[in-house]
LUMVO-192787 format. One record per atom (N, C-alpha, C): y, x negated, z; atom name; residue number from 1. Coordinates in Angstrom, 2 decimals, padded with zeros to 5 digits. Each point is the difference from the previous one (the first is absolute). Layout:
# LUMVO-192787
NODE        Y        X        Z  atom    n
NODE        Y        X        Z    CA  NUM
...
//
This chain:
# LUMVO-192787
NODE        Y        X        Z  atom    n
NODE   294.51  -018.40  -004.67     N    1
NODE  -000.75  -000.07   001.18    CA    1
NODE   000.89  -000.31   001.12     C    1
NODE   000.18   000.11   001.13     N    2
NODE   001.36   000.15   000.89    CA    2
NODE  -001.08  -001.17   000.84     C    2
NODE   001.00  -000.74   000.11     N    3
NODE   000.11  -001.23   001.02    CA    3
NODE  -000.88   000.30   001.51     C    3
NODE  -000.39  -001.59   000.67     N    4
NODE  -000.07   000.17   000.91    CA    4
NODE   001.12   000.43   001.17     C    4
NODE   001.07  -000.42  -000.09     N    5
NODE   001.39  -000.35   000.52    CA    5
NODE   000.01   001.50  -000.38     C    5
NODE   000.39   000.99  -000.86     N    6
NODE   000.56   001.06   000.16    CA    6
NODE  -000.80   001.06   000.77     C    6
NODE  -001.45  -000.30  -000.02     N    7
NODE  -000.56   000.73   000.95    CA    7
NODE   000.03   000.05   001.13     C    7
NODE   000.59  -001.15  -000.04     N    8
NODE  -000.05  -000.34   001.58    CA    8
NODE   001.97   000.83   000.83     C    8
NODE   000.75  -000.08  -001.07     N    9
NODE   001.12   000.48  -000.26    CA    9
NODE  -000.21   001.37   000.80     C    9
NODE  -000.65   000.73  -000.83     N   10
NODE  -000.34   001.21  -000.10    CA   10
NODE  -001.09   000.48   001.26     C   10
NODE  -000.66  -000.39   000.14     N   11
NODE  -000.80   000.28   001.95    CA   11
NODE   001.15  -000.50   000.98     C   11
NODE   001.07  -000.55  -000.57     N   12
NODE   000.65  -000.32   001.58    CA   12
NODE   001.48   000.98   000.24     C   12
NODE   000.33   000.39  -001.44     N   13
NODE   001.39   001.19  -000.45    CA   13
NODE  -001.25   001.03   000.54     C   13
NODE  -000.97   000.55  -000.67     N   14
NODE  -001.00   001.36   000.83    CA   14
NODE  -000.26   000.02   001.51     C   14
NODE   000.46  -000.86   000.34     N   15
NODE  -000.41  -000.42   001.55    CA   15
NODE  -001.77   000.29   000.47     C   15
NODE  -000.76  -000.80  -001.13     N   16
NODE  -000.95   000.03   000.06    CA   16
NODE  -000.42  -000.86   000.84     C   16
NODE  -000.18  -001.44   000.16     N   17
NODE   000.06  -000.98   001.17    CA   17
NODE   000.42   000.03   001.66     C   17
NODE  -000.76   000.55   000.62     N   18
NODE   000.12   000.44   001.87    CA   18
NODE  -000.56  -001.29   000.63     C   18
NODE   000.89  -000.75   001.10     N   19
NODE  -000.46  -000.88   000.98    CA   19
NODE  -000.17   000.80   001.19     C   19
NODE  -001.19  -000.63   000.93     N   20
NODE  -000.54   000.51   001.18    CA   20
NODE  -000.78  -000.13   000.58     C   20
NODE  -000.58   001.10   000.99     N   21
NODE  -001.77   000.03   000.17    CA   21
NODE  -000.09   001.41  -000.59     C   21
NODE  -001.24  -000.46  -000.87     N   22
NODE  -000.39   001.25  -000.81    CA   22
NODE  -001.31   000.25  -000.18     C   22
NODE  -000.73   000.81   000.74     N   23
NODE  -001.61   000.69  -000.55    CA   23
NODE  -000.25   000.36  -001.03     C   23
NODE  -000.94  -000.66  -000.60     N   24
NODE  -000.25   000.47  -001.46    CA   24
NODE  -000.93   000.95  -000.09     C   24
NODE  -000.07   000.96  -001.16     N   25
NODE  -001.56   000.99  -000.61    CA   25
NODE  -000.99  -000.27   000.65     C   25
NODE   000.07  -001.42  -000.27     N   26
NODE  -001.41  -000.74   000.03    CA   26
NODE  -000.41  -000.03   001.42     C   26
NODE   000.89   000.05   001.06     N   27
NODE   000.32  -000.03   001.05    CA   27
NODE  -000.26  -001.59   000.89     C   27
NODE   000.85  -001.23  -001.38     N   28
NODE   000.42  -001.25   000.56    CA   28
NODE   001.37   000.01   000.57     C   28
NODE   000.43  -001.30   000.34     N   29
NODE   001.81   000.37   000.30    CA   29
NODE   000.53  -001.04  -000.74     C   29
NODE   000.89   000.03  -000.34     N   30
NODE   000.84  -000.60  -001.11    CA   30
NODE   001.50  -000.42   000.96     C   30
NODE   000.55  -000.88  -000.52     N   31
NODE   001.88  -000.27   000.45    CA   31
NODE   000.21   000.59  -001.04     C   31
NODE  -000.19   000.35  -001.49     N   32
NODE   001.04   000.07  -000.66    CA   32
NODE  -000.97   001.89  -001.58     C   32
NODE   000.81   000.56   000.37     N   33
NODE  -000.71   001.44  -000.76    CA   33
NODE   000.84   000.44  -001.49     C   33
NODE  -000.66   000.03  -000.72     N   34
NODE   000.89   000.28  -001.67    CA   34
NODE  -000.32   001.81   000.28     C   34
NODE   000.89   000.67  -000.01     N   35
NODE  -000.06   001.30  -000.12    CA   35
NODE   000.44   000.43  -001.46     C   35
NODE  -001.07  -000.23  -001.06     N   36
NODE   000.21   000.49  -000.96    CA   36
NODE   000.76   001.21  -000.15     C   36
NODE  -000.53   001.27   000.97     N   37
NODE   000.72   001.21  -000.86    CA   37
NODE   001.26   000.10   000.09     C   37
NODE   001.29  -001.27   000.28     N   38
NODE   000.84   000.54  -000.39    CA   38
NODE   000.36  -000.69  -001.45     C   38
NODE  -000.82  -000.55  -000.37     N   39
NODE   000.02   000.01  -001.51    CA   39
NODE   000.15   001.05  -000.86     C   39
NODE  -000.52   000.85   000.53     N   40
NODE  -000.39   001.51  -000.66    CA   40
NODE   001.14   000.71   000.55     C   40
NODE   001.00  -000.18   000.57     N   41
NODE   001.25   000.36   000.22    CA   41
NODE   000.77   000.48  -000.97     C   41
NODE   000.21  -000.89  -000.85     N   42
NODE   001.08  -000.31  -000.76    CA   42
NODE  -000.50  -000.20  -001.93     C   42
NODE   000.20   000.89  -000.73     N   43
NODE  -000.76  -000.15  -001.13    CA   43
NODE  -000.37  -001.48  -000.96     C   43
NODE   001.58  -000.79   000.67     N   44
NODE   000.95  -001.22  -000.25    CA   44
NODE  -001.68  -000.84  -000.37     C   44
NODE  -000.42  -000.23   001.70     N   45
NODE  -000.60  -001.04   000.17    CA   45
NODE  -001.48   000.70  -000.38     C   45
NODE  -000.72   001.47   000.01     N   46
NODE  -001.36   000.09  -000.05    CA   46
NODE   000.07  -000.21  -001.57     C   46
NODE   000.92   000.15  -000.84     N   47
NODE  -000.27  -000.07  -001.17    CA   47
NODE   000.25  -001.21  -000.57     C   47
NODE   000.18  -001.27   000.67     N   48
NODE   000.40  -001.32  -000.71    CA   48
NODE  -001.35  -000.58   000.40     C   48
NODE  -000.23   000.06   001.27     N   49
NODE  -001.14  -000.18   001.04    CA   49
NODE  -001.63   000.35  -000.74     C   49
NODE   000.03   001.55  -000.33     N   50
NODE  -001.32   000.01  -000.67    CA   50
NODE   000.30   000.26  -001.35     C   50
NODE   000.73  -000.45  -000.84     N   51
NODE   000.22  -000.64  -001.06    CA   51
NODE  -000.60  -001.14  -000.25     C   51
NODE   000.25  -000.82   000.91     N   52
NODE  -000.21  -001.36  -000.14    CA   52
NODE  -001.54   000.04   000.55     C   52
NODE  -000.74   000.87   000.38     N   53
NODE  -001.30  -000.02   000.95    CA   53
NODE  -000.82   000.04  -001.98     C   53
NODE   000.18   001.52  -000.40     N   54
NODE  -000.28   000.50  -001.40    CA   54
NODE  -000.06  -001.44  -000.57     C   54
NODE   001.37  -000.40  -000.57     N   55
NODE  -000.21  -001.95  -000.97    CA   55
NODE  -001.38  -000.77   000.38     C   55
NODE  -000.38   000.00   001.18     N   56
NODE  -001.21  -000.46   000.12    CA   56
NODE  -000.88   000.37  -000.17     C   56
NODE  -000.38   001.19  -000.26     N   57
NODE  -001.04   000.89  -000.68    CA   57
NODE   000.27   000.22  -001.40     C   57
NODE   000.85  -000.06  -000.75     N   58
NODE   000.32   000.56  -001.25    CA   58
NODE  -001.14  -000.26  -001.03     C   58
NODE  -001.17  -001.20   000.37     N   59
NODE  -000.88   000.23  -000.88    CA   59
NODE  -001.11   000.27   000.04     C   59
NODE  -000.15   001.13   001.50     N   60
NODE  -001.18   000.22   000.78    CA   60
NODE  -000.68   000.99  -000.60     C   60
NODE   000.50   001.14  -000.91     N   61
NODE  -000.52   001.10  -000.72    CA   61
NODE  -000.30   000.75   001.09     C   61
NODE   001.50   000.49   000.85     N   62
NODE  -000.38   001.00   000.93    CA   62
NODE   000.40   001.40   000.17     C   62
NODE  -000.90   000.54  -000.10     N   63
NODE   000.16   001.71  -000.12    CA   63
NODE   000.39   000.55   000.82     C   63
NODE  -000.06  -000.36   001.42     N   64
NODE   000.15   000.97   001.54    CA   64
NODE   000.79  -001.35   000.70     C   64
NODE   000.68   000.57   001.33     N   65
NODE   000.17  -000.38   000.67    CA   65
NODE  -000.07   000.52   001.70     C   65
NODE  -000.48  -000.37   000.53     N   66
NODE  -000.39   000.33   001.39    CA   66
NODE   000.36  -000.48   001.37     C   66
NODE   000.73   000.53   000.77     N   67
NODE   000.49  -000.49   001.13    CA   67
NODE  -000.26   000.67   001.05     C   67
NODE  -000.76  -000.79   001.43     N   68
NODE  -000.08   000.60   001.28    CA   68
NODE   000.82   000.86   000.51     C   68
NODE  -000.04   001.02   000.23     N   69
NODE   001.38   000.81   000.73    CA   69
NODE  -000.59  -000.54   001.93     C   69
NODE   001.51   000.04   000.23     N   70
NODE   001.40  -000.04  -000.42    CA   70
NODE   000.72  -000.50  -000.99     C   70
NODE  -000.23  -001.30   000.80     N   71
NODE   000.93  -001.09  -000.34    CA   71
NODE   000.22  -000.32  -002.28     C   71
NODE  -001.37   000.16   000.12     N   72
NODE   000.61   000.03  -001.88    CA   72
NODE  -000.14   001.05  -000.63     C   72
NODE   000.49   001.40   000.38     N   73
NODE  -000.12   000.84  -000.95    CA   73
NODE   001.38  -000.29  -000.68     C   73
NODE   000.83   000.05   000.28     N   74
NODE   001.41  -000.41  -000.59    CA   74
NODE  -000.32  -000.89  -000.73     C   74
NODE  -000.52  -001.26  -000.21     N   75
NODE  -000.41  -001.18  -000.51    CA   75
NODE  -000.81   000.42  -001.48     C   75
NODE  -000.99   001.01   000.65     N   76
NODE  -000.91  -000.27  -000.87    CA   76
NODE   000.89   000.59  -001.35     C   76
NODE   000.65   001.26   000.76     N   77
NODE   001.05   000.77  -001.72    CA   77
NODE   000.82  -000.85  -000.70     C   77
NODE   000.43  -000.61   001.09     N   78
NODE   001.27  -001.14  -000.48    CA   78
NODE  -000.80  -000.96  -001.54     C   78
NODE  -001.35  -000.45   000.96     N   79
NODE  -000.56  -001.12  -001.41    CA   79
NODE  -000.39   000.67  -000.87     C   79
NODE  -000.56   001.39   000.19     N   80
NODE  -000.55   000.79  -001.29    CA   80
NODE   001.08   000.28  -001.07     C   80
NODE   000.86  -000.26   000.49     N   81
NODE   001.12   000.67  -000.83    CA   81
NODE   000.19  -000.96  -001.34     C   81
NODE  -000.47  -001.43   001.06     N   82
NODE   000.32  -001.10  -001.27    CA   82
NODE  -001.08  -000.37  -001.07     C   82
NODE  -001.19   000.56   000.20     N   83
NODE  -001.20   000.26  -000.38    CA   83
NODE  -000.39   001.01  -000.94     C   83
NODE   000.94   001.30   000.25     N   84
NODE   000.10   001.32  -000.62    CA   84
NODE  -001.19   000.59  -000.01     C   84
NODE  -000.45  -000.62   001.22     N   85
NODE  -001.83   000.67   000.85    CA   85
NODE   000.17   001.16   000.70     C   85
NODE  -001.05   000.95   000.65     N   86
NODE   000.05   000.40   001.44    CA   86
NODE   000.26  -000.82   000.66     C   86
NODE  -000.05   000.80   001.45     N   87
NODE  -000.33  -000.72   001.25    CA   87
NODE  -000.10   000.76   000.76     C   87
NODE  -000.98  -000.34   001.17     N   88
NODE  -000.80   000.90   000.89    CA   88
NODE   000.10  -000.59   001.40     C   88
NODE   000.36   000.28   001.13     N   89
NODE  -000.66  -000.12   001.05    CA   89
NODE  -000.89  -000.11   001.15     C   89
NODE  -000.70  -000.49   000.69     N   90
NODE  -000.63   000.65   000.90    CA   90
NODE   000.25   000.05   001.19     C   90
NODE  -000.66   000.82   001.15     N   91
NODE   000.04   000.59   000.62    CA   91
NODE  -001.32  -000.53   001.36     C   91
NODE   000.18   000.22   001.21     N   92
NODE  -000.84  -000.20   000.69    CA   92
NODE  -000.93   001.59   000.46     C   92
NODE  -000.70   000.19   000.06     N   93
NODE  -000.99   000.91   000.48    CA   93
NODE  -000.42   000.64   001.88     C   93
NODE  -000.22   000.63   000.26     N   94
NODE   000.06   000.60   001.16    CA   94
NODE  -000.83  -001.13   000.89     C   94
NODE  -000.94  -000.80  -000.74     N   95
NODE  -000.65  -001.06   000.52    CA   95
NODE   000.51  -001.14  -000.62     C   95
NODE   000.92  -000.12  -000.01     N   96
NODE   001.25  -001.51  -000.48    CA   96
NODE  -000.46  -000.46  -001.33     C   96
NODE  -000.84   000.58  -000.37     N   97
NODE  -000.56  -000.72  -001.93    CA   97
NODE   000.78   000.42  -000.60     C   97
NODE   000.63  -001.22  -001.04     N   98
NODE   000.62   000.11  -001.20    CA   98
NODE  -000.76   000.80  -001.17     C   98
NODE   000.97   001.08  -000.29     N   99
NODE  -000.58   001.11  -001.49    CA   99
NODE   001.63   000.08  -000.56     C   99
NODE  -000.46   000.69  -000.85     N  100
NODE   000.86   000.86  -001.03    CA  100
NODE  -000.47   001.56  -000.15     C  100
NODE   001.49   000.02   000.29     N  101
NODE   000.11   001.50   000.30    CA  101
NODE   001.04   001.09  -001.41     C  101
NODE   000.22   000.97   000.11     N  102
NODE   001.22   000.65  -000.69    CA  102
NODE  -000.35  -000.58  -001.66     C  102
NODE  -001.26   000.34   000.07     N  103
NODE  -000.83  -000.21  -001.55    CA  103
NODE   000.26  -001.09  -000.29     C  103
NODE   000.29  -000.97   000.67     N  104
NODE   000.05  -001.33  -000.87    CA  104
NODE  -001.74  -000.14  -000.05     C  104
NODE   000.06  -000.42  -001.37     N  105
NODE  -001.76  -000.35  -000.46    CA  105
NODE   000.45  -001.66  -000.79     C  105
NODE  -001.09  -001.01   000.07     N  106
NODE   000.12  -000.82  -000.35    CA  106
NODE  -001.19  -000.33  -001.02     C  106
NODE   000.23   000.18  -001.59     N  107
NODE  -000.68  -000.20  -001.64    CA  107
NODE  -001.12  -001.05   000.80     C  107
NODE  -000.95   000.00  -000.85     N  108
NODE  -001.10  -001.34  -000.10    CA  108
NODE   000.36  -000.75  -000.41     C  108
NODE   000.46  -001.23  -000.44     N  109
NODE  -000.01  -001.16  -000.54    CA  109
NODE   001.68  -000.03   000.01     C  109
NODE   000.81   000.51   000.97     N  110
NODE   001.28   000.22  -000.39    CA  110
NODE   000.97  -000.98   000.79     C  110
NODE   000.45  -001.17  -000.53     N  111
NODE   000.81  -000.89   000.80    CA  111
NODE   000.84   000.32   000.56     C  111
NODE   000.05  -000.04   001.31     N  112
NODE   000.22   000.06   001.36    CA  112
NODE   001.04  -001.32   000.18     C  112
NODE   001.68   000.48   000.20     N  113
NODE   000.10  -001.41   001.08    CA  113
NODE   000.37   000.63   001.18     C  113
NODE  -000.36  -000.82   001.36     N  114
NODE   000.44   000.83   001.41    CA  114
NODE   001.17  -001.14   000.52     C  114
NODE   001.34   000.99   000.79     N  115
NODE   000.74  -001.08   000.36    CA  115
NODE   000.34   000.92   000.94     C  115
NODE   000.81  -000.90   000.73     N  116
NODE   000.29  -000.17   001.75    CA  116
NODE   000.68  -000.81   000.04     C  116
NODE   001.43   000.99   000.90     N  117
NODE   001.00  -000.72  -000.20    CA  117
NODE  -000.40  -002.02   001.17     C  117
NODE  -000.68   000.25   000.97     N  118
NODE   000.24  -001.49   000.11    CA  118
NODE  -001.33  -000.18   000.95     C  118
NODE  -000.76  -001.06  -000.52     N  119
NODE  -001.49  -000.44   000.63    CA  119
NODE   000.18  -001.07   000.80     C  119
NODE  -000.95   000.27   001.38     N  120
NODE  -000.21  -000.58   000.70    CA  120
NODE  -001.37   000.26   000.16     C  120
NODE  -000.83   000.31   000.60     N  121
NODE  -001.29   000.12   000.23    CA  121
NODE  -000.72   000.03  -001.37     C  121
NODE   000.34   001.46  -000.38     N  122
NODE  -000.19   000.48  -001.69    CA  122
NODE  -000.98   001.02   000.41     C  122
NODE  -000.28   000.26   001.00     N  123
NODE  -000.91   001.65   000.76    CA  123
NODE  -000.15   000.42  -000.96     C  123
NODE   001.22   000.99   000.28     N  124
NODE   000.38   000.98  -001.31    CA  124
NODE  -000.40  -000.19  -001.38     C  124
NODE   000.82  -000.80  -000.38     N  125
NODE  -000.31  -000.64  -001.23    CA  125
NODE  -001.31   000.30  -000.70     C  125
NODE  -001.26  -000.79   000.90     N  126
NODE  -001.26  -000.14  -000.04    CA  126
NODE  -000.61   001.70  -000.13     C  126
NODE   000.33   000.57   000.97     N  127
NODE  -000.71   001.46   000.04    CA  127
NODE   000.01   001.04  -001.29     C  127
NODE   001.86  -000.93  -000.40     N  128
NODE   000.03   001.00  -001.57    CA  128
NODE  -000.57  -000.89  -001.29     C  128
NODE  -000.30  -001.14   000.71     N  129
NODE  -001.29  -000.53  -001.37    CA  129
NODE  -000.96   001.19   000.21     C  129
NODE  -000.72  -000.39   000.78     N  130
NODE  -001.63   000.64   000.09    CA  130
NODE   000.38   001.33  -000.29     C  130
NODE   001.22   000.95   000.07     N  131
NODE  -000.12   001.38  -000.35    CA  131
NODE   000.34  -000.02  -001.87     C  131
NODE   000.50  -000.79  -000.24     N  132
NODE   000.19  -000.38  -001.37    CA  132
NODE  -001.31  -000.15  -000.50     C  132
NODE  -000.62  -001.26   000.15     N  133
NODE  -001.19  -000.37  -000.53    CA  133
NODE  -001.23   001.46   000.16     C  133
NODE  -000.11   000.50   001.38     N  134
NODE  -000.60   001.42   000.26    CA  134
NODE  -000.52   000.50  -001.27     C  134
NODE   001.56   000.56  -000.33     N  135
NODE   000.47   000.94  -000.90    CA  135
NODE  -000.34  -000.48  -001.44     C  135
NODE  -000.34  -001.24  -000.42     N  136
NODE  -000.20  -000.42  -001.37    CA  136
NODE   001.07  -000.92  -000.52     C  136
NODE   000.96  -000.04   000.91     N  137
NODE   001.37  -000.38  -000.50    CA  137
NODE   000.00  -001.83  -000.31     C  137
NODE   001.13  -000.07  -000.37     N  138
NODE  -000.45  -001.51  -000.46    CA  138
NODE   001.48  -000.80   000.53     C  138
NODE  -000.26  -001.04   001.21     N  139
NODE   000.94  -000.15   000.64    CA  139
NODE   000.58  -000.69  -001.17     C  139
NODE   001.27  -000.27  -000.45     N  140
NODE   000.85  -001.15  -000.71    CA  140
NODE   000.59  -000.80   001.08     C  140
NODE   000.42   000.32   000.92     N  141
NODE   000.24  -001.27   000.98    CA  141
NODE   000.82   000.82   000.84     C  141
NODE   000.75  -000.91   001.35     N  142
NODE   000.84   000.25   000.81    CA  142
NODE   001.04  -000.06  -000.15     C  142
NODE   001.32   000.57   000.43     N  143
NODE   001.28  -000.32   000.25    CA  143
NODE   001.04   000.29   001.22     C  143
NODE   000.46  -000.72  -000.09     N  144
NODE   000.82   000.15   001.50    CA  144
NODE   001.70  -000.68  -000.18     C  144
NODE   000.79   000.83   000.76     N  145
NODE   001.13  -000.67   000.29    CA  145
NODE   000.10  -001.54   000.53     C  145
NODE  -000.75  -000.02   001.20     N  146
NODE  -000.05  -000.89   000.65    CA  146
NODE  -000.86  -000.80   000.52     C  146
NODE  -000.94  -000.70   000.07     N  147
NODE  -001.42  -000.51   000.51    CA  147
NODE   000.79  -000.86   001.16     C  147
NODE  -000.64   000.24   000.90     N  148
NODE   000.02  -000.73   001.44    CA  148
NODE  -000.80  -000.77   000.16     C  148
NODE  -001.39  -000.38  -000.65     N  149
NODE  -001.17  -000.82   000.18    CA  149
NODE   000.49  -001.17  -000.70     C  149
NODE   000.96  -000.25  -000.88     N  150
NODE   000.56  -001.25  -000.15    CA  150
NODE  -001.49  -000.43  -001.33     C  150
NODE   000.03   001.09  -000.81     N  151
NODE  -000.98  -000.18  -001.09    CA  151
NODE  -001.47  -000.13   000.67     C  151
NODE  -000.55   000.22   001.65     N  152
NODE  -000.96  -000.24   000.34    CA  152
NODE  -001.49   000.64  -000.46     C  152
NODE   000.74   001.40   000.08     N  153
NODE  -000.85   001.50  -000.76    CA  153
NODE  -000.90  -000.67  -000.33     C  153
NODE  -001.37   000.54  -000.87     N  154
NODE  -000.64   000.79  -000.61    CA  154
NODE  -000.79   001.12  -000.49     C  154
NODE   000.96   001.23  -000.67     N  155
NODE  -001.22   001.08  -000.58    CA  155
NODE  -000.82  -000.08  -000.85     C  155
NODE   000.03  -001.26  -000.33     N  156
NODE  -001.58   000.06  -000.96    CA  156
NODE   001.04   000.61  -001.36     C  156
NODE   000.70   000.29  -000.15     N  157
NODE   001.09   000.01  -001.34    CA  157
NODE   001.45  -000.38   000.04     C  157
NODE   000.55  -000.39  -001.08     N  158
NODE   001.70  -000.59  -000.09    CA  158
NODE   000.61   000.48   001.01     C  158
NODE   000.45  -000.43   001.13     N  159
NODE   001.02   000.02   000.50    CA  159
NODE   001.38  -000.44  -000.30     C  159
NODE   000.99   000.91  -000.33     N  160
NODE   001.46  -000.82  -000.16    CA  160
NODE   001.06   000.30   000.93     C  160
NODE   000.76  -000.32   000.33     N  161
NODE   001.14   000.49   000.62    CA  161
NODE   001.51  -000.75   000.08     C  161
NODE   000.89   000.68  -000.13     N  162
NODE   001.18   000.27  -000.12    CA  162
NODE   000.90  -001.45   000.59     C  162
NODE  -000.73   000.18   001.20     N  163
NODE   000.47  -001.07   001.26    CA  163
NODE  -000.59  -000.34   000.70     C  163
NODE  -000.42  -001.26   000.37     N  164
NODE  -001.30  -000.50   000.75    CA  164
NODE   000.66  -000.50   001.67     C  164
NODE  -000.39   000.64   000.70     N  165
NODE   000.41  -000.93   001.15    CA  165
NODE  -001.26   000.03   001.15     C  165
NODE   000.35  -001.79   000.56     N  166
NODE  -001.39  -000.41   000.81    CA  166
NODE   000.58   000.71   001.04     C  166
NODE  -000.04   000.73   000.90     N  167
NODE   000.57   000.69   001.27    CA  167
NODE  -001.12  -000.28   001.05     C  167
NODE   000.25  -000.75   000.76     N  168
NODE  -000.75  -000.25   001.56    CA  168
NODE  -000.53   001.35   000.56     C  168
NODE  -001.48   000.32   000.36     N  169
NODE  -000.08   001.19   000.95    CA  169
NODE  -000.93  -000.39   000.85     C  169
NODE  -000.52   000.53   001.37     N  170
NODE  -000.83  -000.35   000.72    CA  170
NODE  -001.08   001.30  -000.08     C  170
NODE  -000.69  -000.27   001.09     N  171
NODE  -000.77   001.06   000.94    CA  171
NODE   000.60   000.12   001.21     C  171
NODE   000.26   001.12   000.35     N  172
NODE   000.41   000.21   001.47    CA  172
NODE  -000.23  -000.51   001.07     C  172
NODE  -000.94  -000.55  -000.05     N  173
NODE  -000.21  -000.95   001.28    CA  173
NODE   000.81  -001.06  -000.63     C  173
NODE  -000.41  -000.72  -000.85     N  174
NODE   000.81  -001.31  -000.35    CA  174
NODE   001.52  -000.26  -000.30     C  174
NODE   000.44   001.10   000.21     N  175
NODE   001.37  -000.07  -000.61    CA  175
NODE   001.15  -000.41   000.81     C  175
NODE   000.59  -001.25  -000.17     N  176
NODE   000.84  -000.92   000.63    CA  176
NODE   001.14   001.15   000.85     C  176
NODE   000.34   000.59  -001.31     N  177
NODE   001.68   001.07   000.61    CA  177
NODE  -000.69   000.88   001.18     C  177
NODE  -001.29   000.52   000.31     N  178
NODE  -000.26   000.95   000.77    CA  178
NODE  -000.02  -001.49   001.19     C  178
NODE  -000.98  -000.99  -000.08     N  179
NODE  -000.46  -001.16   001.61    CA  179
NODE   001.90  -000.77   000.34     C  179
NODE   001.06   000.47  -000.93     N  180
NODE   001.18  -000.52   000.48    CA  180
NODE   000.48   001.03   000.58     C  180
NODE  -000.57   000.97   000.64     N  181
NODE   000.41   001.23   000.29    CA  181
NODE   000.94   001.15  -000.47     C  181
NODE   000.22  -000.48  -001.51     N  182
NODE   000.74   001.26  -001.07    CA  182
NODE  -001.25   000.86  -000.16     C  182
NODE   000.48   000.98   000.31     N  183
NODE  -000.69   001.48   000.53    CA  183
NODE   000.41   000.70  -000.84     C  183
NODE   000.84   000.14  -000.75     N  184
NODE   001.30   001.34  -000.48    CA  184
NODE  -000.58  -000.49  -001.63     C  184
NODE  -001.35   000.92   000.21     N  185
NODE  -000.98   000.01  -001.48    CA  185
NODE   000.24   001.26  -000.69     C  185
NODE   000.77   000.18  -001.02     N  186
NODE   000.28   000.56  -001.57    CA  186
NODE  -001.53   000.69  -000.38     C  186
NODE   000.01   001.17  -000.17     N  187
NODE  -000.70   000.20  -001.12    CA  187
NODE   000.18   000.96  -001.41     C  187
NODE   000.49  -000.76  -001.26     N  188
NODE   000.91   000.55  -000.74    CA  188
NODE  -000.31   000.59  -000.94     C  188
NODE  -001.69  -000.03  -000.07     N  189
NODE  -000.80   000.35  -001.20    CA  189
NODE  -000.06   001.18  -000.04     C  189
NODE  -000.54   000.53  -001.01     N  190
NODE  -000.22   001.89   000.49    CA  190
NODE  -001.56   000.45  -000.07     C  190
NODE  -001.10  -000.81   000.23     N  191
NODE  -001.30   000.40   000.81    CA  191
NODE   000.02  -000.67   001.57     C  191
NODE  -000.84   001.36   000.95     N  192
NODE   000.10  -000.12   001.12    CA  192
NODE  -001.46  -001.11   000.19     C  192
NODE   000.13  -001.32   000.83     N  193
NODE  -000.78  -000.46   000.36    CA  193
NODE  -000.96   000.17   001.35     C  193
//
């Protein structure tokens, strides 16, 4: 099992933790941002961290891995290698709804692990959970590399993360960085808000 110290070393070495004034996908502001996509630039980071995540669900009888596009496409693949199972990714349709395309089909009763690189509000994960349940699949759990909630989120299924960080975020109107006149707001994520 990977140690917390080793995870921290990997995140720092990979350039994942950023500091500044950030607009999160949720619309909230923060003084820290974890750019987890950088983990997947180098297989030495992704293999080690995804292996650690797979270990957390080793007894979960996982049959399929699903991650929301784009952030968890590579992650779903890497985690599935450790389970020896298939991996899918969800996409958004023209109306913004989460869907499976490309011939991906969840079999009724199939045990599915949802993966996400970083969980902040859990919005995308909740949509994927609903999609799986609507298709008749069983959500074995949710796994992430980084949990930005510090363990405070509840998906109604087991949630395990390789790294937990209680990173403060604020509603835009309450942001102390904005109030202090620090208006260089950076939107490092992938979704437009």
